[in-house]
N, C-alpha and C positions, 0 to 999 in steps of 0.2 A: 495434665494436658501438655503436649509438646508439639513442636513444629512438624515433626515427621508424621504424626497423626493427622495434622491439618493438611499436609501435602498429599497424603494418601487419599483423604476424602475428596480434595479438589481434583486430583488426577482421575479418580474414579468417575466423577461426573464428566470431565472433559473427554475421556476416552471411551465414552459410551458404556460405562460400567463393566468394561473388560479388564479383569484383574491381571490377566497375563500382560497386557500392554501397560498397565499401571506399574507393575513390577519392573518391567524393562525400562520404563521412563525414569523410575526412581532408583534403579540399580540395586534392587533387592529381590527377595523371593515373593512368590504369590502368597504363601502362608503368612509371611511377615506383613504383607499389606493387609490381609484379612484381619490379623491380630491388631494392627494399629487402628483400623476402623472400628473394630468391636470394642477396643479399650476406650476409645473416645465416646462411643455411644453409651457405654456403661457409665462413664464419668458424667455425661450430660443427662443420663436417665431417659434417653429417647432413642428410637430407631431412625437413623438418618436415611437409610436405604430400604427399599422394598426388596424382598428376597424371594426367589423360587428355588428351594433347596439351598445349595451353597452359592448360587448365582445371584448377583445383583441385577435388578431389572429396572430400577428407577428410584426417584426420590420420594420419600414420604412427605406429608404436609409439613411436619416439623423440619424435615431435611431441607425443604424449599426455603424455609425461613432462616435456617442456620447457614446455608451456603453463602449468602452475601457477606455474612460476618466472617466466615472462614477466608473468603477471598480478600476481604479488607485487612485482616490480621496478617496474612502472608504478604500483601503489598506493602504494608507498613514495616514489616520485618526487612523486606528488600530495600525500602527507602532508608531505614536505619543503617543498613550495611553500606549503602552508597554514601550516606552522609559521613560515616567514619572514614571511608576511603578518600573522600575529598580532602580530609585533613592529613591523613597518614600517607597517601600516595596521590598527591594532587595532579601530577602529570602522567599517571599511568592508569590503564584500565581498558575497558572494552566498550565499543559503541556499536550497537546493533541497529542496522538500517533496513527497513522493509520498503520496497518500492516496486512499481510496475516496471516492465521491461523497458519501455520508452524512457522513463526517468533514469533508470540505472544505466542505460546504454548511451543516452545523449545529453541529459541534463546534469547528471552527477559527477562525471569524470573531472571537470575542472575544479570543482569544490573539493573532491577527494584529494586531488593532487596538492592543492594549496593547504588543506588541513594536515596532510601527512608531513608537509614541510615544517609546519609549526608545532605539530604534536606527534613526533616520531615514536613515542612510547605508548600511544593509544592504538590498539588493534581494532580493525574494522571488520564487521561481519555483515554480509549482504544476504538478504532473503528476497526473492522475487515472487510475485504472485499477482492475482487479480486485485482490483481495488478493494473488493470485499475481503479477500485474504489478508491484504495489508492491514485493514482495519481490525480483523480478528487477531492478528499477531500482536498488535498494540494492546487491545483489550485484554488479551491473555497474559500480558507482561513478557512476551517473547521477543519484543522489539522495543527500542527506545524512541525511535523516530520513524514515521511513515510518510512517504511521499507518493502522491497519486493525483490524478485529475478528478476522477469521479468517486462518489460513495463515501469519502471520509467524513464529510460534513453531516452525514445522516446519523451519526452515532453520538448521543449526548455524553457518553463517557469520555469522548475525545475532545481535546482543544485543537481546533483547526485554524491555521494561519495562512493567509494568502501569500503566495510567493511571486508568481509572475503569470502574465497572460500570454497566450500563444494562439496561432491560427493554423489552419490546414492548408496543404498545398496539393495540387494534382500532379501526378507523375505519369509520363508516357515515354515510349521509345522515341528516338530522334526522328524516325520516319513516319510518325503517327500524324493523322490529319490535324489533331488539336495542336501539335507542336508547330506545324506550318501556320495555322491560324494565329497562334500566339505571336509568332515571329512577324506576322503582318500587322500586329497591333490590334487584332480583333478580340474584344473581351469575351471571356468564357461565361456562358450562361448555364443555369441548371437544365434548361431544356436541351441544350446541345450536349451536355455531359451525360444526360440520361439516354442518349442514343447509343451509348457504348456499355459493354459489360464492366462492372465495377469490382475492384478488389480493395478491401479496406479492413478496418478493425472489427473484431467481434463486438457484439452488443455489450455495453458496460465498460469498454476500454477506450482510453485516449480520445475522448470527445466524440465517440460514435453517436451519442444521442443528439448532438447538434447537427450532424450530417443528416440523420433521419428526419429531424424536425424541419430542416430547410426544405427537403423534398416534399414532406407531408403538407407544409403550409402552402406550397406552390401547387399542390394537387398532382404531383408527378410521381409515377411509379419508378422505383429504383431497382435496377437489375443487378443485384449483388451476386456474383458467381463464385466468389471465394472470400473467406474471412480468415484473419489470423490475429494472434495476440501481439505481434510486434512488427515494426516497420521493415526490418530486414527481410522477413519472409514475404511481405507484400511486394517489396521492390524486386525480389527474385522472380516472382511470377509476372510482374509487369514487364521485366526485361525479356521474358519468354513470349510476350505478346498475347497473354491470356486475358488482358483487360486493362482498364485505366485505374491507376492507384490513387487513393485519397489517404494521405498520411499527415502526421504532424510536421509542420514546416521545419522544425529543428532536426528532423530525421534525414533531411536531404543535404548532401554536401557535394558541390559541383565537381570538385576534384575527385572525390571517392566514387561518386555515382556517374561516371562518364558515359555510361550506356543509357542514361535517362535524361529527360528534360523536365524541368519543374515549371508549372504554370500557376501563377498566383491565384489563390481561391479565397482570399480573406473577405472579399465582397459577397461571397456565396454563403458562408457559414458563420455562425456566431463565434465570438472569441471564447476560448477555453481558459480556465483558471487552474493552475497547478497549486495544490495545497500541501502544507507540511502539518503533520499531526503528531500529537503525543497524548498520553493519558493525563487527564486533569490532575490526578492525585499522585503522579509519579514524582520522585525526587530526581532532579536533573543535576548531574555533576557539572562542574564549571566548563569542562571541555565540550559538553553537549551544547551549551549556549554558544560556544565558539564555533562549533560546526554549523549550527543554524544560521549564524550571521555570515559565515563563509559562503553558504549555499544561497542565502537570500539576504544581502547586506542591509536592507531596511529593517530586518527583524533582529535588531540588536537586543541585548539582554533586558534592558529596561522595558522595551515594547512587549517582549514575551512575558515578562513577569507581570506587567500591567494586565495583559490578556488573561493570564492565569488567575488573577485576583477578581476577574469578572467584568472588567471594562469592555473587553472584546475588541475585535477589529472588523471593520466592514470590508466586504469583498470589493 
């Protein structure tokens, strides 16, 4: 039994049993992948995969039982490698961060700048996606840290830590009726907001669920005419006059967004919580703890380690 065999088996499951994609991912040949899988099956005395001719089509019952062990062995091998690097190259390495667009665009830059100043020999790799994709990257071991607002806490494999709370804001062009009303000191209501077409986030992104919940509780229909994954797109179409935008407050900058006016909406929608997540069983190098504290200062190393031991943190 060797790690190449284990990697071949794991990748076969992850890539929908497509051995061509497995070979590409492992930088080897398709016959080589087939041989590695068959050799492991012969050694274990079981068929891990269901076959139709030469094609793999699924996992056998023994395969479903073996796969979690394969995953665990490969994770521990990666943890062992990282532990060695901590002693051999304490200040060098790679940090893989998965985040939604809003976090990568608006929340992370100051932390990245400060971290780079103190850890110049650590290279950063960013991957952007939906909250669900961020969680999957963590679970599959393809990211060290994940940052998102929704979905991360739904996965028991992940340790999720609260970072900061934030609210939504409403964006309109300067000549919009809501801008004039705000200037007069008239508070915005859901009823008034619902009179206009809305441009906001896709379902599952950046606190969208709290927007929908607020209108639903009030029994008001929401006329959403355009949805997007990030605030930059939303702001573009608000500037064109296609609707009223609802975005994360952090996404509005008065100097940068001179063609827009922001209207406070914290009284309309529930607060949102940005979370930082990592695999519970991952080995974290020292500089990972440093980055976590740089991004969310309350999450110093002792707090993170306490949470990893099972004490947990309340939101």
